[in-house]
C-alpha positions as CSV (number, residue, x, y, z in Angstrom):
1,M,-3.9,-17.8,-16.7
2,A,-1.7,-15.6,-14.3
3,E,1.8,-16.9,-15.3
4,D,1.1,-15.3,-18.8
5,L,1.5,-12.3,-16.8
6,F,4.8,-10.5,-16.6
7,L,5.4,-7.1,-14.7
8,Y,8.9,-5.3,-14.3
9,W,8.0,-2.7,-11.1
10,G,9.8,-0.8,-8.7
11,S,9.2,-0.5,-4.8
12,G,7.2,2.7,-3.7
13,S,6.4,3.8,-7.4
14,P,2.6,4.5,-7.3
15,P,2.3,3.6,-10.9
16,C,4.0,0.3,-10.2
17,W,1.6,-0.3,-7.1
18,R,-1.2,0.6,-9.0
19,I,-1.1,-2.6,-11.2
20,M,-0.1,-4.6,-8.5
21,I,-3.5,-3.4,-6.8
22,A,-5.5,-4.1,-9.4
23,L,-3.7,-7.8,-9.7
24,E,-4.4,-9.0,-6.3
25,E,-8.0,-7.7,-6.5
26,K,-8.5,-9.4,-9.9
27,K,-7.0,-12.9,-8.0
28,L,-4.1,-12.7,-10.1
29,Q,-1.8,-13.6,-7.4
30,G,0.9,-16.3,-9.4
31,Y,1.7,-13.4,-11.9
32,K,5.4,-13.0,-12.8
33,E,7.6,-10.2,-12.0
34,K,11.0,-8.5,-11.5
35,L,11.6,-6.2,-8.8
36,L,14.2,-3.4,-9.9
37,S,16.2,-0.8,-8.5
38,F,15.7,2.8,-9.6
39,E,18.6,3.8,-7.9
40,K,20.9,1.2,-9.9
41,M,19.2,2.4,-12.9
42,E,17.7,-1.0,-13.6
43,H,14.7,0.3,-15.6
44,K,17.3,1.0,-18.1
45,L,18.3,-2.6,-18.5
46,E,18.1,-4.0,-22.3
47,E,14.9,-6.2,-21.1
48,V,12.9,-3.7,-20.3
49,M,13.8,-1.3,-22.9
50,A,13.2,-4.4,-25.3
51,I,9.2,-4.1,-24.2
52,N,9.4,-0.1,-22.7
53,P,11.4,2.0,-25.2
54,R,11.4,4.6,-22.6
55,G,13.0,2.8,-20.2
56,Q,10.1,3.1,-17.4
57,L,8.3,1.3,-14.8
58,P,6.2,-0.1,-14.6
59,S,6.7,-2.3,-17.8
60,F,3.9,-5.0,-18.3
61,R,3.4,-8.2,-20.9
62,H,0.3,-10.6,-20.8
63,G,1.5,-12.9,-23.4
64,D,2.0,-11.2,-26.7
65,I,0.1,-7.8,-25.5
66,I,2.7,-5.1,-24.2
67,L,1.2,-2.4,-22.0
68,N,3.2,0.3,-20.2
69,E,0.9,2.8,-18.8
70,S,-0.3,2.0,-15.4
71,F,-3.5,3.6,-16.0
72,G,-4.0,1.4,-19.3
73,V,-3.1,-1.5,-17.7
74,C,-5.4,-1.5,-14.7
75,L,-8.1,-0.9,-17.2
76,Y,-6.9,-3.6,-19.3
77,L,-7.2,-6.2,-16.2
78,E,-10.4,-5.5,-15.2
79,N,-11.9,-5.6,-19.2
80,Q,-10.0,-9.3,-19.8
81,F,-10.9,-10.7,-16.1
82,K,-14.0,-8.7,-15.4
83,S,-16.1,-11.7,-13.8
84,Q,-13.1,-12.5,-11.4
85,G,-12.3,-11.3,-8.1
86,T,-13.6,-7.6,-7.4
87,Q,-15.5,-5.5,-10.2
88,L,-13.8,-2.1,-10.1
89,I,-15.4,-0.4,-12.6
90,P,-19.2,-0.3,-11.8
91,D,-22.2,-1.5,-14.6
92,S,-24.3,1.7,-15.0
93,G,-23.3,4.7,-16.6
94,A,-23.6,7.3,-13.9
95,E,-21.6,5.0,-11.5
96,Q,-19.1,4.5,-14.3
97,A,-18.8,8.2,-15.1
98,F,-17.8,8.9,-11.2
99,V,-15.2,6.2,-10.9
100,Y,-13.6,7.7,-14.2
101,Q,-13.8,11.3,-12.9
102,R,-12.0,10.2,-9.9
103,M,-9.7,7.8,-11.5
104,F,-8.1,10.6,-13.7
105,E,-8.0,13.4,-11.5
106,V,-6.0,10.9,-9.8
107,L,-3.0,12.6,-12.2
108,T,-3.3,16.0,-11.1
109,L,-2.8,15.1,-7.5
110,Q,0.3,13.2,-8.5
111,E,1.5,16.1,-10.7
112,K,1.6,18.3,-7.8
113,V,3.0,16.0,-5.6
114,V,6.3,15.4,-7.8
115,A,6.6,18.6,-8.5
116,I,7.5,19.1,-5.2
117,V,9.4,16.4,-4.1
118,Y,11.5,16.5,-7.1
119,Y,12.2,19.7,-6.8
120,L,13.7,19.4,-3.3
121,M,15.3,16.1,-4.1
122,R,17.0,17.2,-7.7
123,V,17.6,20.9,-7.4
124,P,20.8,21.8,-5.2
125,E,19.8,23.6,-2.3
126,N,21.9,26.8,-3.4
127,E,20.0,26.9,-6.7
128,R,16.0,26.5,-5.3
129,H,14.1,29.6,-5.3
130,D,11.7,30.2,-3.0
131,S,9.1,31.6,-4.7
132,T,8.8,28.0,-7.0
133,L,8.7,26.2,-4.0
134,E,5.8,28.6,-2.7
135,R,3.7,28.2,-5.5
136,N,3.8,24.4,-5.9
137,K,3.1,23.9,-2.4
138,K,0.3,26.3,-2.7
139,A,-0.8,24.6,-5.6
140,L,-0.8,21.3,-3.9
141,N,-2.5,22.6,-0.9
142,A,-5.4,23.6,-2.7
143,E,-5.2,20.4,-4.8
144,L,-5.4,18.0,-1.4
145,K,-8.0,20.3,0.1
146,L,-10.3,19.5,-2.8
147,W,-9.8,15.8,-2.2
148,E,-10.7,16.4,1.8
149,G,-13.6,18.2,0.3
150,Y,-14.7,15.3,-1.6
151,F,-14.6,12.7,1.7
152,E,-16.8,15.5,3.7
153,K,-19.6,14.7,1.3
154,L,-19.4,11.3,1.8
155,P,-20.1,8.5,5.0
156,T,-17.3,8.1,7.1
157,D,-16.7,4.6,6.1
158,S,-16.8,5.4,2.4
159,H,-14.3,4.5,-0.4
160,I,-13.7,7.7,-3.1
161,A,-16.5,6.8,-5.3
162,G,-19.1,5.3,-3.1
163,K,-19.5,2.6,-0.7
164,S,-17.5,0.0,-2.8
165,F,-13.9,-0.4,-3.7
166,T,-13.3,0.7,-6.8
167,M,-10.8,1.6,-9.9
168,A,-10.5,5.2,-8.3
169,D,-9.5,3.7,-5.0
170,V,-6.8,1.8,-7.0
171,M,-5.3,5.2,-8.3
172,L,-5.7,7.1,-5.4
173,F,-4.6,5.0,-2.5
174,P,-1.1,4.7,-4.1
175,Q,-0.6,8.2,-4.6
176,L,-1.8,9.5,-1.3
177,A,0.1,6.7,0.8
178,C,3.2,8.4,-1.0
179,A,2.6,12.0,0.1
180,I,2.6,10.6,3.5
181,R,5.5,8.9,3.3
182,F,7.1,12.0,2.2
183,G,5.8,13.5,5.5
184,L,2.4,15.1,3.8
185,S,0.6,16.6,7.9
186,V,-2.1,14.1,8.0
187,D,-3.4,16.8,11.0
188,K,-4.3,19.0,8.1
189,Y,-6.4,16.6,6.5
190,P,-8.3,14.7,8.8
191,K,-10.4,13.1,6.2
192,L,-7.7,12.0,3.9
193,F,-5.8,10.4,7.0
194,N,-9.2,8.6,7.9
195,Y,-9.4,7.2,4.6
196,Y,-5.9,6.1,4.4
197,T,-5.9,4.5,7.6
198,R,-8.8,2.4,6.6
199,V,-7.8,1.3,3.3
200,K,-4.2,0.5,3.9
201,E,-5.5,-2.6,5.9
202,R,-7.3,-4.3,2.6
203,P,-5.7,-7.2,2.0
204,S,-4.9,-6.4,-1.6
205,I,-3.3,-3.3,-0.2
206,Q,-1.3,-5.4,2.4
207,A,-0.1,-7.7,0.0
208,S,1.7,-5.6,-2.6
209,W,2.7,-2.8,0.3
210,P,6.1,-1.6,-1.2
211,P,8.9,-3.8,0.5
212,H,11.8,-1.3,1.3
213,W,8.8,0.5,2.9
214,K,8.2,-2.1,5.7
215,E,12.0,-2.5,5.9
216,N,12.8,1.1,6.2
217,P,10.9,4.3,8.3
218,P,10.5,7.4,6.1
219,T,13.5,9.6,6.3
220,I,11.9,12.4,4.0
221,D,9.4,14.8,4.8
222,V,9.8,17.2,1.8
223,L,5.6,17.7,2.2
224,K,5.8,17.9,5.9
225,D,4.8,22.0,5.3
226,V,1.6,21.5,3.2
């Protein structure tokens, strides 16, 4: 079963990590995979381009079926292996709606994190505009306060969509972990940090933890002022 699954991925990429968490949760260990280097531009290799013309990671194949968007892959895995492993999408309509709402809100969080990280990493210092950076930081701060507020309304041991670990957590955790890796001030968001501390110990997350994060301490603190 799992041997028919193949994933091209990059270490530390939240979209790649989502799929790997979902694979672990659905008890699909033993899938085939290939770790590629963004720095070496290996995501532009011919073998990747053959199934993902954008030359991006993740790139995923199940037999003859190709999916390259992380949300699509995770939902596909849940649907194809619904009776196996963790149920990541609830059965009831109301609970499904809540999970889907939180899932897709993660895209807004991702957008605001990326806006700052890419700006500081790719724009030379002498070409940066303080107004742009401050605007992006305020936008991310507002977004994080929104998520902090969500957790304030939930029990302290809750996941983002309730008591159970769901697809919403599959989406949220890698993005939050990435922000913390980039220096997010956890003191400003105690509820989010409490969630991070608890969920990071989950077996599926430990099993898929970015390998270069294990080997190297954080060296970039571009989100320290957010």
